[in-house]
C-alpha positions in Angstrom: 22.1 11.6 15.1 19.7 14.4 17.0 20.3 16.6 14.1 19.5 14.2 11.4 16.0 13.1 13.6 14.7 16.6 14.1 15.4 17.5 9.9 13.6 13.7 9.4 10.9 14.9 11.4 10.3 18.3 10.5 10.6 17.5 6.8 7.8 14.7 7.5 5.2 17.3 9.1 5.8 20.0 6.3 5.5 17.1 3.8 2.3 15.8 5.3 0.8 19.4 6.0 1.3 20.4 2.4 -0.7 16.7 1.5 -3.2 17.1 3.0 -4.0 20.8 2.8 -6.7 21.4 0.4 -8.6 17.8 0.5 -11.2 19.2 1.8 -11.7 21.5 -1.2 -11.8 18.2 -3.3 -14.8 16.2 -1.8 -16.6 16.2 1.2 -18.8 13.6 3.2 -21.6 15.4 1.4 -20.5 14.8 -1.9 -19.8 10.9 -1.4 -23.1 10.8 0.4 -24.6 11.7 -3.1 -22.6 9.4 -5.1 -24.8 6.2 -6.5 -23.1 3.0 -5.6 -22.1 2.7 -9.3 -20.2 5.8 -9.0 -18.9 4.6 -5.5 -17.5 1.4 -7.2 -15.7 3.2 -10.1 -14.0 5.4 -7.7 -12.6 2.8 -4.9 -12.3 -0.2 -7.4 -9.2 -1.0 -9.1 -8.7 -2.0 -12.7 -9.2 -6.1 -13.1 -5.5 -6.2 -14.7 -4.3 -4.6 -11.2 -6.1 -7.7 -9.4 -4.8 -10.4 -11.5 -1.4 -9.0 -10.9 -1.5 -8.7 -7.0 -2.8 -12.2 -7.3 0.1 -13.5 -9.4 2.6 -11.7 -7.2 0.7 -12.8 -4.1 0.9 -16.4 -5.1 4.8 -16.0 -6.6 5.6 -15.0 -2.8 3.9 -17.7 -1.2 6.0 -20.1 -3.4 9.1 -18.3 -2.8 8.9 -18.5 1.0 7.8 -22.3 0.7 10.5 -22.8 -1.6 13.0 -20.9 0.9 11.7 -23.3 3.7 12.3 -26.4 1.8 15.6 -25.2 1.0 16.6 -24.6 4.5 15.3 -27.5 5.4 17.6 -29.7 2.8 20.7 -27.5 3.8 20.0 -27.8 7.2 20.5 -32.1 6.9 23.4 -31.8 4.9 25.5 -29.9 7.5 
């Protein structure tokens, strides 16, 4: 068990180190400060279709949770 935890920790550290390495060369705070508001919105915003899908899935999740509560309430009364 300790060996598994050790291997998992070392693996995570190596992956994180290689993921982060070089990010400072991609862009810096100065580069971001020089961007226009329009360019920042282009970089940071999501596609409208992604937002619509997220809204749809959030609504579906809420309905499923509500239905689960109703179902459990009905099943509790049946017993």
